[in-house]
C-alpha positions in Angstrom: 10.8 2.0 18.5 10.5 4.7 15.7 13.6 3.6 13.9 12.4 0.0 13.9 9.1 0.9 12.4 10.8 3.1 9.8 13.2 0.4 8.8 10.4 -2.1 8.5 8.3 0.3 6.3 11.1 0.9 3.9 11.7 -2.9 3.6 8.0 -3.3 3.0 8.1 -0.7 0.4 11.2 -2.1 -1.5 9.7 -5.8 -1.4 6.2 -4.4 -3.0 8.0 -2.6 -5.7 10.5 -5.5 -6.5 7.2 -7.8 -6.5 5.4 -5.3 -9.0 8.6 -5.3 -11.1 9.0 -8.9 -11.1 5.2 -9.3 -12.4 5.9 -6.8 -15.1 3.3 -4.5 -14.0 3.9 -0.6 -13.7 4.2 1.0 -10.4 2.9 4.4 -11.1 -0.7 4.8 -10.6 -1.2 6.7 -13.8 -0.1 3.8 -15.8 -2.2 0.8 -16.9 -2.0 -2.3 -14.5 -1.2 -5.4 -16.5 -1.9 -8.1 -13.9 -3.2 -8.6 -10.4 -0.1 -9.4 -8.2 -0.7 -12.1 -5.5 2.8 -12.6 -4.4 5.2 -11.2 -2.0 3.6 -8.6 0.3 0.4 -8.7 -2.0 -0.4 -11.9 -0.4 -1.3 -10.1 3.0 -2.2 -6.7 2.2 -3.7 -5.2 -1.3 -2.1 -2.0 -0.7 1.4 -2.5 0.7 2.9 0.5 -0.8 0.4 2.7 1.1 0.7 0.8 4.1 4.6 1.2 4.0 4.1 5.0 3.5 1.7 5.3 6.4 4.3 3.3 8.6 7.1 5.5 7.6 5.3 8.6 8.8 4.3 6.9 11.9 8.0 5.5 12.4 9.6 8.9 11.8 7.0 10.8 14.1 7.9 8.4 16.8 11.6 8.7 15.9 11.8 12.4 16.3 9.1 12.3 19.0 6.8 14.6 16.7 3.2 14.7 17.7 2.4 17.1 14.9 3.7 14.7 12.3 1.8 11.8 14.1 -1.2 14.1 13.8 -0.9 14.8 10.0 -0.7 10.9 9.5 -4.4 10.9 10.2 -5.8 13.0 7.3 -3.4 11.2 5.0 -4.6 7.6 6.0 -8.3 8.9 5.7 -7.6 10.3 2.2 -5.9 7.2 1.1 -8.7 5.0 2.8 -11.7 7.0 1.5 -10.5 8.4 -2.0 -7.6 6.8 -3.5 -7.9 3.1 -2.7 -11.7 3.1 -3.7 -10.9 4.7 -6.8 -8.2 2.1 -7.6 -10.4 -0.9 -6.6 -13.0 0.3 -9.1 -10.5 0.4 -11.7 -9.0 -3.0 -11.0 -12.6 -4.5 -10.8 -13.3 -3.2 -14.1 -10.0 -4.2 -15.8 -10.0 -7.6 -14.1 -13.5 -8.5 -13.3 -12.8 -12.2 -12.8 -9.5 -12.0 -11.2 -10.0 -8.9 -8.7 -13.2 -9.9 -6.8 -11.6 -13.3 -5.5 -8.4 -11.3 -4.7 -10.2 -8.8 -2.9 -12.2 -11.2 -1.0 -9.1 -13.2 0.1 -6.6 -10.3 1.0 -7.2 -7.7 3.3 -7.1 -3.9 2.2 -4.1 -3.0 4.6 -3.2 -5.9 6.9 
C-alpha cells in the first residue's frame, strides 16, 4: 500500500510541475507568480505540490512501516496548513484580486 501511495504522490508532483511549466509560471515560491493555473491537478486542488509532498511522506512511512516517519508528518502538515498556504493565499489574492477569489471559492485547498 505504501508503495502505491508513494508512486501516486510522485505522479501528482510531476503532473503539477508540468502544468505550472506549461502555463509559464515559475515553480519556486520565491519567484513571482505570473498566472493562476486552473488546469491539470489544479482543477481539484489549489496545492497539489504540498499534497504530493505529504502523500510521499505518508506512503514512505507505510512502505517502510515507520511510525516515527508517520508522526513527523503531522507537524509538517500543520505548518503547511497554518503558515505556508495562508501566506501564499494572501500573496495571490493581492496579486490577482479578480482571478484568485473565484478560483479559491471553487477549488479546495487540498482535495
